[in-house]
matplotlib code that plots the C-alpha trace (Angstrom):
import matplotlib.pyplot as plt

x = [-35.3, -31.9, -29.1, -25.5, -23.1, -20.4, -16.8, -14.6, -10.9, -8.8, -5.6, -2.6, -0.6, 2.8, 4.4, 8.1, 9.4, 8.8, 7.8, 11.3, 13.0, 11.0, 11.7, 15.4, 15.6, 13.5, 15.9, 19.0, 17.4, 16.5, 20.0, 21.5, 19.2, 20.3, 23.9, 23.2, 21.6, 24.5, 27.0, 25.1, 25.1, 28.8, 29.5, 27.5, 29.4, 32.7, 32.1, 32.5, 34.1, 37.1, 36.7, 36.4, 35.7, 32.7, 29.9, 29.6, 26.1, 24.9, 26.4, 24.8, 21.5, 21.7, 22.3, 19.3, 17.1, 18.3, 17.5, 14.1, 13.3, 14.4, 12.1, 9.2, 10.0, 10.1, 6.8, 5.1, 6.5, 5.2, 1.8, 1.5, 2.1, 0.2, -2.9, -5.7, -8.2, -11.5, -12.3, -15.8, -16.8, -19.1, -22.3, -22.6, -24.9, -22.3, -19.6, -21.8, -22.3, -18.5, -17.9, -20.3, -18.6, -15.1, -15.6, -12.7, -10.4, -10.5, -6.8, -5.9, -6.3, -6.3, -9.2, -11.2, -10.6, -11.7, -14.4, -13.1, -10.8, -7.9, -6.4, -9.4, -11.6, -9.4, -9.2, -12.9, -13.5, -11.1, -12.8, -16.2, -14.9, -13.3, -16.2, -17.1, -13.6, -11.5, -8.7, -7.8, -6.8, -5.2, -2.8, -1.5, 2.0, 2.3, 3.3, 0.4, -2.1, -1.0, -1.1, -4.6, -5.6, -4.2, -5.9, -9.2, -8.9, -8.0, -11.0, -13.3, -11.7, -9.8, -11.1, -12.3, -13.2, -11.7, -11.4, -14.2, -12.0, -11.4, -8.2, -7.7, -7.9, -5.4, -2.9, -3.3, -2.9, 0.4, 1.6, 0.4, 0.6, -2.3, -5.8, -9.3, -11.4, -13.9, -17.6, -18.9, -15.4, -15.9]
y = [1.7, 0.3, 0.7, 0.6, -1.0, 1.4, 0.4, -0.6, -1.5, -3.0, -1.1, -3.0, -1.0, -2.7, -2.6, -2.7, -0.6, -3.4, -1.0, 0.5, -2.8, -4.4, -1.5, -1.6, -5.4, -5.1, -2.5, -4.5, -7.6, -5.8, -4.3, -7.8, -9.1, -6.3, -7.1, -10.8, -9.8, -7.5, -10.2, -12.8, -10.4, -9.8, -13.5, -14.2, -11.6, -12.9, -16.3, -19.7, -20.0, -22.1, -25.4, -24.9, -21.2, -20.3, -18.1, -14.8, -14.4, -17.6, -16.7, -13.3, -14.8, -17.3, -14.3, -12.5, -15.5, -16.0, -12.3, -12.7, -15.6, -13.5, -10.7, -13.2, -14.4, -10.9, -10.0, -13.0, -11.9, -8.3, -9.6, -11.7, -8.7, -6.1, -4.3, -4.3, -1.4, -1.6, 1.6, 2.1, 4.7, 7.3, 8.3, 11.4, 12.9, 12.2, 13.8, 16.9, 17.1, 16.8, 19.4, 21.8, 21.2, 21.9, 24.9, 26.3, 28.8, 32.3, 32.7, 29.3, 29.1, 25.3, 25.3, 27.6, 25.4, 22.2, 23.9, 22.1, 22.9, 20.6, 20.6, 19.4, 17.7, 14.6, 13.8, 14.1, 12.0, 9.3, 9.3, 8.8, 6.1, 4.0, 4.5, 1.2, -0.2, -0.9, 1.3, 4.3, 7.0, 9.1, 6.3, 5.9, 7.0, 9.8, 7.5, 5.1, 8.0, 9.5, 6.2, 5.5, 9.1, 8.7, 5.3, 6.8, 9.8, 7.6, 5.3, 8.3, 10.2, 7.6, 6.1, 2.6, 1.9, -1.0, -1.4, -3.5, -5.4, -9.1, -9.9, -12.9, -10.5, -8.2, -11.0, -12.4, -8.9, -8.5, -12.0, -11.9, -8.2, -5.9, -7.5, -6.2, -6.4, -9.2, -8.4, -7.9, -7.1, -3.3]
z = [-1.9, -2.9, -0.5, -1.5, 0.9, 2.1, 1.6, 4.5, 4.9, 7.6, 8.3, 9.8, 12.3, 12.8, 16.2, 17.1, 14.2, 11.7, 8.8, 8.7, 9.3, 6.4, 4.1, 4.8, 4.3, 1.1, -0.3, 0.6, -1.0, -4.2, -4.4, -4.0, -6.7, -9.1, -8.3, -9.2, -12.5, -13.4, -12.5, -14.6, -17.6, -17.1, -16.9, -20.0, -22.0, -20.7, -22.3, -20.6, -17.2, -16.6, -14.9, -11.1, -11.5, -9.3, -10.5, -8.7, -10.1, -8.5, -5.2, -5.2, -6.3, -3.4, -1.0, -2.4, -2.0, 1.6, 2.3, 0.7, 3.0, 5.9, 4.7, 4.5, 8.1, 9.4, 7.6, 9.2, 12.6, 12.0, 11.0, 14.1, 16.4, 14.4, 15.5, 12.9, 12.7, 10.8, 9.0, 7.5, 5.0, 6.5, 4.7, 2.6, 5.3, 8.0, 5.7, 5.4, 9.2, 9.8, 7.1, 8.8, 12.1, 10.5, 8.3, 6.3, 7.9, 6.3, 6.2, 4.6, 0.8, 0.7, 3.2, 1.0, -2.1, -0.3, 1.7, 4.8, 7.7, 6.5, 10.0, 11.9, 9.4, 8.6, 12.3, 12.8, 9.7, 11.0, 14.4, 12.7, 10.4, 13.2, 15.6, 17.4, 17.0, 20.1, 19.1, 21.3, 18.9, 21.6, 22.5, 19.0, 18.0, 15.5, 12.7, 13.4, 13.7, 10.4, 8.6, 9.9, 8.9, 5.4, 4.8, 6.1, 3.8, 0.8, 1.5, 1.3, -1.5, -3.5, -6.8, -6.2, -9.8, -11.5, -15.3, -16.7, -19.1, -18.9, -17.1, -19.4, -22.4, -20.8, -20.2, -23.7, -25.1, -23.3, -24.4, -28.0, -28.7, -29.6, -30.0, -29.9, -26.7, -26.6, -26.5, -22.9, -21.5, -21.5]

ax = plt.figure().add_subplot(projection="3d")
ax.plot(x, y, z, "-o")
ax.set_aspect("equal")
plt.show()
């Protein structure tokens, strides 16, 4: 009998509010980069600069680069303090057992459609998927709990299929325009 290995993922739970800090810094960096690009376009359309006139675009680009380096440093710091949780896909049989233990509520239409209690089932699924890990689910913050729950749900319900087309062909197609797929790249 052939067995198919079940998928697994590792979920990173950042500590110390890094996710919000990283998002804020990324947004500021991208805004600064857009400002630099707009300033560069304005400078190009204005013609040559006078001798000694500084480029605003270069100064803004340097600021964006400095902010990007700060982002990378903060990301490395976040990764060094993060907690990593291994999540393993449950078998179809385990899914069915969990579904039977969490039947749909009669008064909730979305439960009826999914044939699951959408309030209790995702938590039960997550507990089964992280079984054996050292994480204490009851000690997690709400944000960490919901992130882990979402990642677990996506692991079990997301589409893991990748296109079976040569990456080289795809890149060449973008560079050269339309071309036909090569044999064996379907």
